[in-house]
C-alpha positions in Angstrom: 190.1 132.1 103.1 190.3 129.0 101.0 190.8 125.7 102.9 194.0 124.9 101.1 195.7 128.2 102.0 197.7 127.9 105.1 198.0 130.7 107.7 201.5 131.6 108.7 202.2 133.9 111.7 205.7 135.5 111.8 206.6 137.1 115.1 209.3 139.7 114.6 209.7 141.9 111.5 213.5 142.1 111.5 215.8 140.9 108.7 214.8 137.3 109.4 211.1 137.8 110.0 210.2 140.0 107.1 212.3 137.9 104.7 210.4 134.8 105.9 207.1 136.6 105.6 207.8 138.0 102.1 209.0 134.7 100.7 206.1 132.8 102.3 203.6 135.2 100.8 205.3 134.7 97.4 204.8 130.9 97.9 201.0 131.3 98.5 200.7 131.5 102.3 198.3 133.9 104.1 200.8 135.7 106.2 200.4 137.7 109.4 203.5 139.6 110.4 203.6 140.9 114.0 206.1 143.3 115.5 205.9 145.3 118.7 207.7 148.3 117.2 205.2 148.7 114.4 207.9 149.1 111.7 209.6 146.7 109.4 213.4 146.0 109.5 213.9 145.4 113.2 217.0 146.3 115.1 219.2 146.0 112.1 217.5 148.7 110.1 216.4 151.1 112.9 218.8 150.6 115.7 221.9 148.8 114.4 223.4 147.9 111.0 222.0 150.7 108.8 222.3 153.7 111.1 225.7 152.6 112.4 227.1 152.2 108.8 225.7 155.5 107.8 227.5 157.2 110.6 230.6 155.1 110.0 230.6 156.4 106.4 230.5 159.9 107.8 233.5 159.2 110.1 235.3 157.7 107.1 234.8 160.9 105.1 236.3 162.9 107.9 239.2 160.4 108.2 239.9 160.6 104.4 239.8 164.4 104.5 242.6 164.3 107.1 244.5 161.8 105.1 244.4 164.1 102.1 247.3 166.0 103.6 249.6 163.2 102.6 248.5 163.8 99.0 249.0 167.5 99.2 245.3 168.2 99.6 244.1 170.2 102.6 240.6 171.3 103.5 239.3 174.3 105.5 238.5 173.8 109.2 236.2 170.9 109.8 232.6 171.8 110.5 230.1 169.1 111.5 226.4 169.9 111.3 225.1 167.4 113.8 221.4 168.0 113.0 222.0 167.5 109.3 224.0 164.3 110.0 221.2 162.9 112.1 218.7 163.8 109.4 220.8 162.0 106.8 220.9 158.9 109.0 217.1 159.0 109.6 216.4 159.6 105.9 218.4 156.5 105.0 216.4 154.5 107.5 213.1 156.0 106.3 213.8 155.2 102.7 214.6 151.6 103.3 211.7 151.2 105.8 209.2 152.8 103.3 210.4 150.4 100.6 209.8 147.4 102.9 206.3 148.7 103.8 205.5 149.0 100.1 206.7 145.4 99.4 204.7 144.2 102.4 201.5 145.9 101.3 201.9 144.6 97.7 202.1 141.1 99.0 198.9 141.6 100.9 200.6 140.7 104.2 198.7 141.6 107.3 201.2 143.7 109.4 200.2 144.2 113.0 201.9 146.3 115.7 201.5 144.2 118.8 203.2 142.0 121.4 202.6 138.3 120.7 202.6 135.4 123.1 201.6 131.7 122.6 198.4 130.4 124.1 199.1 126.9 122.6 200.8 125.3 119.6 198.2 126.7 117.2 197.2 130.0 118.8 198.8 133.2 119.7 197.5 136.2 121.7 198.4 139.7 120.5 198.3 142.8 122.7 198.2 146.0 120.8 199.6 149.3 122.0 196.2 150.4 123.3 196.0 147.3 125.5 193.4 145.5 123.5 193.9 141.7 123.1 192.8 139.2 120.6 193.7 135.6 119.7 194.8 134.3 116.3 194.8 130.8 115.0 197.7 129.6 112.8 198.8 126.6 110.9 202.5 127.5 111.4 204.4 130.2 113.3 207.9 131.5 112.9 209.7 133.1 115.9 212.1 135.8 114.8 212.2 138.1 117.7 216.0 138.8 117.6 218.1 139.9 120.6 218.7 142.9 122.8 221.7 144.6 124.4 223.0 143.1 127.7 222.8 145.6 130.5 225.3 145.9 133.3 223.9 146.1 136.9 225.0 148.6 139.4 225.3 151.6 137.1 223.5 154.9 137.9 220.3 155.6 136.1 221.4 158.4 133.7 220.7 159.5 130.2 224.5 159.8 129.8 224.9 156.1 130.1 224.3 154.8 126.6 223.6 151.5 124.9 224.0 150.9 121.2 220.5 152.2 120.5 220.8 155.5 122.3 224.4 156.0 121.0 223.0 155.9 117.5 220.6 158.7 118.3 223.6 161.0 118.2 222.0 163.6 120.5 225.4 165.2 121.2 229.1 164.6 120.8 230.6 164.2 124.3 234.1 165.6 124.9 235.0 162.3 126.5 233.4 158.9 126.1 234.2 155.6 127.8 233.2 152.4 125.9 232.9 149.4 128.1 233.4 146.3 125.9 235.9 145.8 123.1 233.6 143.8 120.8 232.6 144.9 117.3 229.6 147.1 118.3 231.7 149.1 120.8 234.6 149.5 118.4 232.3 150.6 115.5 230.6 153.2 117.7 233.9 154.3 119.1 235.1 154.8 115.5 232.0 157.0 114.8 232.4 159.2 117.9 236.2 159.5 117.6 235.7 160.6 114.0 233.2 163.2 115.1 235.5 164.6 117.7 235.1 162.7 121.0 238.0 161.6 123.0 237.3 157.9 123.2 238.6 155.3 125.7 237.9 151.6 125.6 238.0 149.1 128.4 237.9 145.3 127.8 238.2 142.6 130.4 239.8 140.1 128.0 243.4 140.3 126.9 242.6 141.6 123.4 240.0 143.5 121.5 237.4 141.5 119.6 237.9 138.4 121.8 238.0 135.2 119.8 239.3 136.9 116.6 242.7 135.8 115.4 245.3 138.1 117.1 247.3 139.0 114.0 244.2 140.5 112.4 243.3 142.4 115.5 246.8 143.8 116.0 246.6 145.8 112.7 243.2 147.2 113.7 244.4 148.0 117.2 247.4 149.9 115.8 245.2 152.3 114.0 242.7 152.6 116.9 245.5 153.5 119.2 246.0 156.7 117.2 242.2 157.3 117.0 241.3 156.5 120.6 242.7 158.1 123.7 243.3 154.8 125.5 242.6 151.1 125.1 242.7 149.2 128.4 242.9 145.4 128.1 242.6 142.8 130.8 240.9 145.5 132.9 237.6 145.6 134.7 235.3 148.5 135.7 234.8 148.2 139.5 233.0 151.5 140.2 231.0 154.2 138.5 230.1 157.3 140.4 228.0 160.1 139.0 229.6 163.5 139.4 229.1 167.0 138.0 229.5 166.8 134.3 229.8 163.1 134.0 231.1 160.0 135.8 234.1 159.0 137.9 235.1 155.5 136.8 237.4 153.2 138.7 239.4 150.5 136.8 241.4 147.5 138.1 243.8 145.8 135.7 245.0 142.2 135.7 247.8 143.0 138.1 245.5 144.6 140.6 246.4 148.2 139.8 243.6 150.7 140.5 243.0 153.9 138.5 240.3 156.4 138.3 239.3 158.7 135.4 236.4 161.0 134.6 234.2 160.8 131.5 231.3 162.8 130.2 229.4 159.8 128.9 229.6 156.0 129.1 228.6 153.5 126.4 227.9 149.9 127.6 228.5 147.4 124.8 229.2 144.0 126.2 227.1 141.9 123.9 223.5 140.8 123.1 221.1 138.3 124.6 217.8 136.7 123.7 214.7 137.1 125.9 211.6 134.8 125.5 209.7 136.0 128.6 206.8 137.5 126.7 206.4 134.7 124.2 205.1 132.2 126.9 206.9 129.3 125.2 205.9 127.1 128.1 202.5 126.9 126.4 204.0 125.1 123.5 206.3 122.2 122.9 209.2 124.4 122.0 212.4 123.5 123.9 215.6 125.5 124.6 219.1 124.1 124.3 221.5 124.2 127.3 222.9 127.6 126.1 219.4 129.2 126.2 218.7 129.4 122.5 215.8 127.7 120.8 216.4 124.2 119.6 215.8 123.8 115.8 216.6 121.3 113.1 218.3 121.9 109.8 215.1 123.5 108.4 214.5 125.8 111.4 211.7 123.6 112.9 211.6 123.6 116.7 210.6 120.7 118.9 207.0 121.8 118.3 206.2 120.7 114.8 204.1 123.7 114.0 206.5 126.3 115.2 209.8 127.4 113.6 212.6 129.8 114.7 215.2 131.8 112.9 218.0 134.3 113.5 219.4 135.4 116.9 216.9 133.2 118.9 218.6 130.1 117.5 222.1 131.0 118.5 225.3 132.5 117.3 226.4 134.1 115.1 223.9 136.8 115.7 224.1 138.3 112.3 221.4 139.9 110.1 222.4 138.0 107.0 222.2 134.7 108.8 218.7 135.5 109.9 217.6 136.5 106.4 219.1 133.3 104.9 217.2 131.2 107.5 214.0 133.1 106.8 214.2 132.2 103.2 215.0 128.5 104.1 212.1 128.2 106.5 209.6 129.7 104.1 210.6 127.2 101.5 210.5 124.3 103.9 207.0 125.2 104.9 206.0 125.2 101.2 207.4 121.6 100.9 210.4 122.6 98.7 212.8 120.6 100.9 215.6 123.3 100.9 219.1 122.4 101.8 220.2 124.6 104.7 223.9 125.2 104.8 225.1 127.7 107.3 228.6 126.3 107.4 230.1 129.5 105.8 228.7 132.7 107.2 231.0 135.7 106.6 231.3 138.2 109.4 232.5 141.8 109.1 233.6 144.3 111.7 233.0 147.7 110.1 235.8 149.6 111.9 238.7 151.3 110.1 240.3 149.2 108.9 237.6 146.5 108.6 238.0 142.9 109.7 236.2 140.2 107.7 236.4 136.4 108.3 234.8 133.3 106.9 235.2 129.6 107.6 237.8 128.2 109.9 240.0 130.6 111.9 243.5 129.9 113.1 242.3 129.9 116.7 239.7 127.2 115.8 242.2 125.2 113.9 244.5 125.1 116.9 241.7 124.2 119.3 240.6 121.4 117.0 244.2 120.2 116.4 243.7 120.5 112.7 246.7 119.9 110.3 246.7 123.3 108.5 249.1 125.7 106.9 248.5 129.4 107.7 249.5 131.7 104.8 249.5 135.5 105.0 250.0 138.3 102.7 250.9 141.8 104.0 249.3 144.7 102.2 252.6 146.6 102.3 253.3 144.8 99.1 250.0 145.7 97.5 250.2 148.3 94.7 246.6 149.3 95.1 246.9 149.7 98.8 249.9 152.0 98.3 248.0 154.2 95.8 245.3 155.0 98.4 247.7 155.3 101.3 246.2 152.3 103.1 248.8 149.6 103.4 247.6 148.7 106.9 246.2 145.3 105.9 246.7 141.6 105.9 245.0 138.7 104.0 245.2 135.3 105.7 244.4 131.8 104.5 243.8 128.7 106.6 244.6 125.8 104.2 244.4 122.1 104.8 248.0 120.9 104.8 247.2 117.5 103.2 244.6 118.4 100.5 245.4 122.1 100.0 241.7 122.8 100.4 240.9 126.4 101.6 239.2 126.1 105.0 239.1 129.8 106.0 240.1 133.3 105.1 240.5 136.4 107.2 241.1 139.9 106.0 241.9 143.1 107.8 242.1 146.2 105.7 240.1 148.9 104.1 237.0 147.4 102.3 237.7 144.0 103.8 233.9 143.4 104.0 233.6 143.7 100.2 236.6 141.4 99.6 235.6 138.5 101.8 233.0 137.0 99.5 235.6 135.6 97.2 236.9 133.7 100.2 233.5 132.7 101.3 232.8 131.2 97.8 236.1 129.4 97.8 235.4 127.8 101.2 231.8 127.1 100.5 232.6 125.3 97.2 235.6 123.4 98.8 238.1 125.0 96.4 241.8 124.3 96.6 244.5 126.9 96.7 245.4 126.0 93.1 241.8 127.0 92.0 242.4 130.6 93.2 246.0 130.5 91.9 244.7 130.4 88.3 242.0 133.0 88.8 243.1 136.3 87.2 242.5 139.4 89.4 242.3 142.9 88.0 245.3 145.2 88.5 245.7 147.3 90.5 243.1 146.2 92.9 242.8 145.1 96.5 241.4 141.8 95.3 245.0 141.0 94.2 245.8 140.6 97.9 244.0 137.2 97.6 245.8 136.0 94.5 249.2 137.2 95.8 248.6 135.4 99.1 247.9 132.2 97.2 251.1 132.7 95.2 252.9 133.0 98.5 251.5 129.6 99.5 253.1 128.0 96.4 256.3 130.0 96.7 255.7 131.5 93.3 255.1 135.2 94.2 257.6 137.2 92.1 256.9 140.3 94.3 258.5 138.6 97.3 261.7 136.6 97.9 260.4 133.0 98.0 262.9 131.2 100.3 
């Protein structure tokens, strides 16, 4: 190795780690990429985003087949080949994984399956699956180890109690499934299993699904989920789980103290994710954690140890794959002396339920908490021609606009394909555009993107498709 080539070690090969490794290799670093799983792509590719969206697409196909009745189109009796569906999911994962491995090899990145821990600020120890250990010196290191599902204590040890990983294995379709946790992961998986035929129930200890999300967006989703799910219990806790023949007897207590029991074949625990630095031995470095338990970093991802950087879930919320990838790119360029400008102010987030919810920038809840002087403007998709043509008028487009400057501060969308529509909003907020900038942007007709322009016309009282009073 030439003396002027720096050695970069990246710990974690998920959407943050492999992006950082690939970009750093392109910039001339000698890169060693380490992951305990031995595959590229991390949780997102193998146990999260990609398999869940593949199965959600299958559920959407089934849903659209049922909706065909409204258009005079009916199909024969539904038949689900579970093995073929699993194979399709696995094939999608394998295709993407193989592509990443090809790109990794072409960049001459050393990829090692091992568990890594720090010996000091310039050295890591790796332990391979066979137990052998060796130490590696580095000039810089990037921590990109992601997060894992939070477990609930006190539950029976059973293969029928699932987490997000085992739920995506799709070993069987239970007749009845209880989902503990009304966050986005639980609702997405609930959408999958309900579409495949399970009777799905959800219990959430807060007073609404997707806690923290603006209530008017959630209500539209909840309305459809109530027809897809057997029950949605809000402001309710699980106080007991007893394993019985064929499943579990679950005891619930609601906010008024009322107790109820119900039997379920399987239970899915989905109450969030957490980071775990135990095996990294960070105490051997100068890396410090913030009060909330995440790694402290500056705007370029550098930790309190100058040689060590961190990206993705380990640095805090939002725990999103695209945030990690962006940060991986930024850190690689910072290490190469390119002085990148990190701007994670606007990070769009999408809940891939049916309908989808997508948000970016300031929410109404945040505006109220910060006492911001804003105007909230909405557009109901009942007035959308395109939504009517596809039989999906269950949508809402929402703007958070500065009342003084008319600058667009945030956008929220609930509706079919909301995740594809949100980027116009993200661009508007990122560039500091005003409502008038979108007002003069011509949108194609008929399209769901018109729900953005029509909403802006509502703001100015100029929408000829509504009575502006």
